[in-house]
N, C-alpha and C positions, 0 to 999 in steps of 0.2 A: 504494500500500500504506500502511495507516494508520501503521505504525511509521516510515515515511520522511517522512510529512507533518509530524510533530513529533518530531524526533530527540532522543534522550537516552540515556545509558548504560542506564537502567532499561528503556526501551522496546526498545532494541536487544537487550539480554540476554533479555528476555521473548520477543521474536519469535524469536530464535535457538533458544530452548528449545522453543517450540511447533512450529517448523518441522522439528525433527528427525524424520525418517521420516514426515512429514505434509505433504500438498500445500498450497500457498499458498491456494487457494480454500477449503479446509476451515478453515484457520487464521484467516482474516480475521474472521469473526463471533465466534469464540472470543476472539480478541485484543481486539476492541472491547468485548465484555462484561466481560472480565477487568479491563481498565484502567479501566473505569467503576466497577467495584466496588473495585479496588485501584489507585488512581491513581498511587501512588508507592511507593518501596521501604519506607519506614517503615510505611505502612499495611499492606502485605503482611506485613512482619515481625511485626506485632502480631496477625495473623489466626490462627485455629485451623486445624489441618490439615483437619478436615471441611469448613470453609467454603471452603478453597482447592480441595479435591477436588471440591466441588459445582460450582465454576465451570470445572473441568477436565473434568467428566464428559462422556464421548463422544470425547475426543481420544486416549484410550488411552495405553499406556506410562506408567502412573501414577507410576512412580518419578521421572519428570521433575517432576511437581508437588510431590512430597515434597522433592526436591532443591532446587526453586525456593524453597520455604519455608525450608529449612535455610540456603541461601546468603544469602537476604535477612536472616535473623537474624544470620548471621556478619558480613555487611557492616556492620550496625548496631553490633554489639558490638566488632568488631575495627577498623573503619575509620570510626567515628562516622557511619555512614550514607552515606558518599561512596564510590561504586563505585571500586575500584582500577583502574589503567590498565595495569599491567605484566603481561606474560604469566605470570610466575611467580606473582604474587598471584592472578590470575584463575584459573589452573589449580588453585590450592589450594582454590578454592571448590567445594562439592558440585555435581556434575552438569556441570561445565565441563571439557571436554577440549581437545585441541590445536586442533581446528578452531574451536570456540566461542570460545576465548580469543582467537584471531587475529581472528575476526570482530568481537568486541566492541572489541578494541584498535584495529583499523583503522577500523571504521565509526564508532564512538562517540567515539574519541579521536584519530583521524588518525595513529596509530602505524604505521610502515612494516613491517607484518607480512603476509606472504603467507598465503593459506588455500587449502585444497583440499577440495572436496566431490565428489559424484558428477558434477555438471555440469562442474566444472573438469577432472576426470579425462578426461571424454569430449572436451572441447574440445582439451586438450593432447595426448591420444592421437592425435587426427586431425591436428592442426596439425603435430606433430613425428613422426608415424608411430611411435608407441611400441608395441612388441610386448610380449607377455607378459600373463598373466591380470591384469586390472585390479583384481581383489580381493586379489591377493597383496601383502604389505607391501613387497616389493622394487620392484614396479611403482609403487605409490603413493608410495614415497619418491622415485623418479625424477621423478614429477610435482611433488612438493613442491619439489625442487631447481630444476626449471624455473620453477615459479611464483615462487620467490625471485629467480631471475635476471631475470625479466621484470616484476617488480613496479614499478608506477609509484609512486615513493617520495614524490612531492609530493602525490599524491591517492590514497593506498592504499585508502581505503574505497570511493571511487567505482570504482576499478579492479577491486577484488575483486567488488563487486556487479555490475559490467558483465560480468565473466567468467561469473559464475553466471547472469545473465540471458541471455547468449549461449547457454549450454548448455541453459537451460530453454526458450527460445523459438525458437531458430534451429538450433543444433547438437543437435537432439533425437535420441533413441536410434534411431528408425526414420524413414526418409525425411527426412533433414536438409534444411533449406531453404538449400542451398548458393548458390542464385541470389540470396538476400537477405543472405548473410553478408558482413560488412564485411572479413573477413580471408581469404576464399576464395582470393584470388590468392597468398597465402603458405602455403596449406594443402597439406601433402604428401599427405594422404589424398585430397583433391579432385583434385589433379593426377594421381594414379595410379588414381583410381576406387575407392578403398578405404574411402570414408566409411561404407558399409553394414557393413563387416566389422571396423571398429575402433570402440571399444576391444575387445580380445579378452577373452572371459569364459569361465569354466568352466561346465559344465552346471548349470542351476538345481537347487537342493536339493529333493529330493522331499518333498512334504508328509507329515507324520506325523498319522495320524488317531487321535483320542482320544474316548472316550465317557464321559460322566458321567450319573449318575442323581441329579437334584435333587429334594428333598422339599418340597412345599408344605403346611405345617401351619397351619391357621387355627383361631382360637378367640376368640369374643367380640369381633370386630372387630379382631383382632390377627393378625400373621403371625410365625412363628418365623424369626428370622434367625441367621446363624452368622458370628462374627468369625474369618476365616481366619488361620491361624498365619503368622508371618513366615517360616516354613520351607517354606510351600507353594510348589510350582513355578510355579503360575499365580496371579496376583492376590493376592499375599501381603498380609496386613493389611487386606483388604477385607471389608466386610459383604456377605453374599450369602445365598442359600438354602442350607441344609445339604445336603450330599451324603449319599447313603445310607450311605457308609462312615463318616460322622461320628457317627451316632446308633445306639447299641446298642438293639436291640429295636424299631426302627422298623418299622411295617407300611405298605407302599406299596400304593396302589390304582390308580385309573383314570389313564390317561395324559392329561394336560391339554394339553400342547403340546410340540413339539420345536423346539429352538433350535439354529441353526448359527452358529458364531462362529470367527473366525480370530485367532490370536495368533502373530505371527512366522510360522514355517512349520508351525505346528500347526493342524489343522482339527478343531475341537471340536464334537461333537454332544451337546447336553444334553437328556435326556428328563426333563420335569417331571411328577411324579406327585403326586396327592393322597396324604397320609400321615397316620398317627396314631402316637402313642407313649404308652406307659404307664410307662416307666422314668423315673427322675429325670433332669433335663436337666444336661448338663455345663456348665461355666462359660462356654465360648465361645458358648453359645446364649442368645438373649434374645428375649422376646416384644415386638414393636413394633407400635404402632397403624398401621393402613393409611395414615392421612394422613401419617405420618412416613416411609413407605417411600421416596418420591422423594429425600429428603434423606440417607437412609442408604445407598441403593444408588447407587454411582457408576458402576461399569462397565456398559456397555450390555448385556452378556450377562445380568447379574442383573436389570436393569430389564426386559428382555424376558421373562426367565424368570418374573418375578413378575407379568407382565401390565401393566406400567406403560407407557403410550403414550410413544413417543419423539417429542420435539418440540424446537423451537429449534435444529435442525441437529444434535441430539445422537444421531446414528444411527451413529457410527463404532464 
C-alpha cells in the first residue's frame, strides 16, 4: 500500500480519511493522484476547496474532503504545520474521531493507543466469543477495552495494522479462512464452530428509495448548473443540475437518461429531462460552459446526469 511505503503523519492521516467507508482497492489510485498533486500538508492547506474536491471526485462522502482541507489549514495555523501527536489534539481537528486519532497516533507516531474498526470488531468477537449486536455502543466499547488490554505497546502501529489486516484478509465476514489464521488455536468461535455466526448483527437497514427530476438546460454552448444549499440533505454545497423543485416556471421535456445512485442506505433515481425556463434565474443558478463542467461537477451522480464520461477510476 503506497501510504506504508513512505510513512509520514500526513500520508497516514490522508489514507485514514480516504479509507473511511471505502475499500482499499478503490482508495489506492485516488491516494496516489492526490499526493502527487498535494505532496505535503502545506501544499494542501494552500489549495482551494474546488481543487481538493476535483481530486476527491468519485470517492464520495465529500464532507471528508472538506474536513481534510479544514484540518490541514488548522495544523498550519495552530501547530506551525507539524501534525500533532496527542489524541486530544488530533480529535480536535475536523473530521478526526476516536478511531482516526488512534490510528494516526499509533501508526505515524508509535503512541500506545488501541483502535477498533469493523475488522477488529469481527476478529475480537470471534476470538473472545463476544455476544450482542456488534453495532451497539455497549458491544463496541467491550471490544475497545479488549483491544486496550491486548495492545502491543512497543509496536502499537504494527499491531493495530496487523489486526485490521487479519480481519480484512483472513477473518473475513463470510467463510473465514480459519485454516490460514495464525490465532485459530486460541479462537473461541473456531473451537465451538461459531465463526459463521459471530459477530452478531441486527437486520440490515432497509433501503429508502428517492426520486429526483433533474433539468438539463442548454444555451449557446453552456449548461445551467445549481449550487446546492448547505441545508440540502444530499450533496450539500455541490454544483449539480437543478432539480425541478429549484426552478419556478421551468418547463420539462423529453427524458434524456435515468441515473441510479446510492448514498448510504438511500437508493436515488434521477430522471434527467430537457428543460426550458423563461423566468429570471435565482442566485444559486449559473450558466457554465460545457468545457468547465468536469471541473464543476464533483459527485459522480451529477457527472453522469450531465453526460460526462466517467474515467480514471472515478465511477464511485
